[in-house]
N, C-alpha and C positions, 0 to 999 in steps of 0.2 A: 485370500486373507491379507496379502501384502499390498493391496490396491487402496488408494484413497476413496473415501465415500462422503467427504465433507470438504467443500471449497468455499473459502471466503474470497470472493472475486473482486473486491474493491468497495469503495473508491479509495485511491491513494490519499493519505493525509486525512483520514476520516475516523481514526481510532482502531484500525484493523490490527496493528501490532499489539496493543493492549488486549484486545479481544482474543487474539491468537493465544497469547500467554495465559489469559484467565481461563479459557476453555481447556487449556492443557492441564489445569489443576484438577479437572474432574476425573474421577477414577474410570469413567467409561469412555474417555476421549483422549486420543493421542494426536498431538499436533507436531508436525515435522520440524526439524532443524537442518538446514536453514528454512526460515519462514516462507520465503518467496522463490521457489525454484523456477517458476515461469516455464516449466517444461512444455506446456500445451501450446505456447506461441513462439518459443525461441527460434526454431528453424524457419518459421513462416515470416517473421518480421526481420530476421537477420541475427545471426549468432553473436555478432560483435556489439549488439545494442545493450545486452544485459550480460556483462562479463562474468558474473557469478552465477548465471543461470545454468540449468542442466538440460542437456540435449538428448541424452541416451535413455531409453526406456528402462533398462535394467537398473541403471544408477538412480533413476527417479523412483521407481517402485521400491528400491532398497531403503529409501528414506522412511518408509512406513513399516518396515519389517518388525521393529520393536513393538508396534501397536497392533500386531496380528491378533491379539486376544481381546482387543477393545471393540466396543460397539461402533465407534467412529475413529477413522484415521483421516486427519485433515491437513490442508495446506492453505496458505493465504497469499497467493500471487495477485497483487492488486491491479496489475495491468490487464488481467483477464476481462474486466468489465468493459474496457474500451474495444475489445476485439471479439464480440459475441459470435460473429460469423466464423471464426476459427475455433473458438473454445467450445461452444455448445455442441456441435456435431461430435467432437472428440469425447466429451463427457458422456453423451448419450450412446455412442458406439463402443466405448471401451470400458466404461465403469458401470457400477451397479444401478439397477433401475430405480431404486429408492435413494440414490445419492442426494444429499442435501446441499443447498446453495444458500449462502448468507451474503447480503449486500449491505454495506454501511454507506450512508450518504451524508455529506457535510455541505453546509452552505457553500455553493460553488465560488462565491466571491472570496470567502476566507480560504477555501481549498486552493484556489489558484495562487494566491499570494504566498501561502504557506508552502505550497508545492515548489514554487520558484526558489525559495530560500533553502528548502531541503535539497534540491538538486544542486544548487550553487554550493551548498555545504559539503556534499559527499561525492560530487562528480566533477572531475577536472575538465570535462568537455564544456561545462557551463561557465564561460568566461565573460559573459555580459553582466555588467554591474547594475544596470538600470532595469527595473522590472518592466516598465512600459515597452522598452525596446525589445526585451526578451519575449514579451507577450505577443507583440506584433510580428516578430520573426519566427515564432515557435513552429508553425506548421511547415513553412518554407524550409527552414533549417533542418527539421526532422527528415524530410523527404530528400534533401540534397546531401546530407551527411549520413552515410550508411552505418556509422558507429555511434550515432546520437541516441541517447536513451529515450524510450517512449514517455518517460516521466516528464520530459521537457515539452510535451504537447499541452501546455498550460491551458489553452482554450478548449481543446477537444475533450480533455479529461472531465471537465465539468458539465458537458452537455449530456445530462443523464437520461433524458427522456427515451431516446431510441435504444440506448444501451439497456436500460431497465426493462423496457417493453419487450425486447428480444428475449431476455431471460424469463420474464413472466409468461410469455406465450409458450415457452417450451417446458418450464418446470412447475408452474402453477402452485400446487399445494406443497411442493418440495422446496419452495423458495421463501426465505424470511428476510425482511427489510428492517434495518435499524436506522433511525434518524439520529445523527450525532448529537443534536440538541437534547433529545430525550436521554441518550446515553450519559451525557454530562450531568443533567439535572437530577436523574433518578437511576443511578447506575444499577442498584440492586434489582429494581423492577425490570429493567431491560435485560439483565442477565437471566432472571427467572423466565422471561418470555422466550429467550433463546433456548434455555433448557427445556421448556415446555414444547417448543417447536421440534427439538431433537428427541423428545420423549425420554429424557433422562431425569434423574432426581435433582431437585433444586438443592444446591449446596451453598455454604458460605464461601465467598471468594476473598482471598487475601489481596486487596487492591492497593496496598501501601507502596509497592514498588512501581515506579513510573517507567514508561517505555518510550523510546524515541523522543526524548525531550528536545524541543526546538528553542527558538528565541535567541539563538546565537549565530554568529557568522565568523569565518576566518578574517583576521585583521588585514592580511595581505595574501596575494596570489602565490607568492614564492613559498610561504610556509604551508599553504594548502597543498600545493603540488608535492612538496617534500613529504608531507604526512600521508597523502593519498596515493601517490605513485609508487610503483615498485622501483627500488634502487638498492645498490650494493650495501649501503650503510644500514638499511633496515635488516638485511640478511645477517650482517655481522652482529648487530645488536641482538638479534634473535638467538644467535649462538652463544653470545656472552651472557644473555639473561634468559635462561631456559624456562623460567617460571611465567606462565601466561598471566596469572593474576598481577604479578609485579609489572609486567610490560603494559598491562591495561592501566594500572595506576599511574605509571610514568606518562603514558599517552594522554591520560586525562589531565595531568598537571600541565603538560605542554599545551594542550588544547585551551585550558583555562587562561594561561598566560598570553595566548596569541589569538584571542577571540574578542569580539565586541557584540553588543546587543543589536538585534535586528531592528531597523527603523520601522515605525508603524506605517501602515498603508496610508497614503495621502487621500484627501477627499476627492481629488481629481481622478486618481486611480480607482477608487471605490465606485464613483459614478460611472466610469468607463466599463467596469466589470458588470455592474448592475444592468446597464443598458444591453450589454451583450447577452446576458443570461435570462433576461426578463421573459421572453416568449417561451423558452425551454422550460423554465420553472413553472410557468402557468400550465403548460401541457403535462408536466410531471405531476402537478397537483391534481389534475383531473384523472390521470392514470391511477394514482394511489388513493384517490378519494380523500385527500388531505390537503388543506390549504397551507402551502409552503411559500406563498408569495411574500411573506415577511422577510425572506432571504434577500429580496431585491427591491424593497421599498426604502 
């Protein structure tokens, strides 16, 4: 009863955080906190790559204890999609036979650019300021730096075809795919499709609260490191201000005063990404029997 039986496996920056929180509103569904424990891949890819990840089985399964009486207990580790060779055998060998998988897919061009700014915003290891440079170095840097997050694999994360095909081959009727464009344009319909897939009642979702709002970046690296790194000052402030809500409010004020808007992707960058993903998107379109080529036109 304490084991998960619902996995949102990705893709990163495709709306998974909002879906995780919206599913958690359903009386038959429990979604864990933290959202992304990444337990199924942490040891294999390197425990230093996802610092907040969970590596011990008991600690992982304890995340779902509160949901023991629910029909579904879920998590949303978005890096799972990129490592099907690790994740799929673990799900099939350790969890229930009728475990459900949800995949969300966003235009890989938009996903890559958004992903870069997300990592740059929240990870001190991303110190490259130029997107094109980070893009070109992403795979080499990931394999050369043992503590580099897999979220920095900006190219590989958007190559959906092999990833999705692996999950489809293994889970078939227990797999549901959401296209981010549909999710944005007709949210209610897509949530109802997800509920139908899970065989739970269609309910009204409170979608007023936004999750993981992007579009901003730290104004300078010093402030970013001060806010993201562990340091004695933060420990002292935590003692002086014991109220979590107040600390969150102060952090938000500091963030707002020390951030700038993210620059729009350039036409040159967009063309580079479209060329890179064109063949993969065509193959994905055939796999899903849906024309997604508008992503790269």
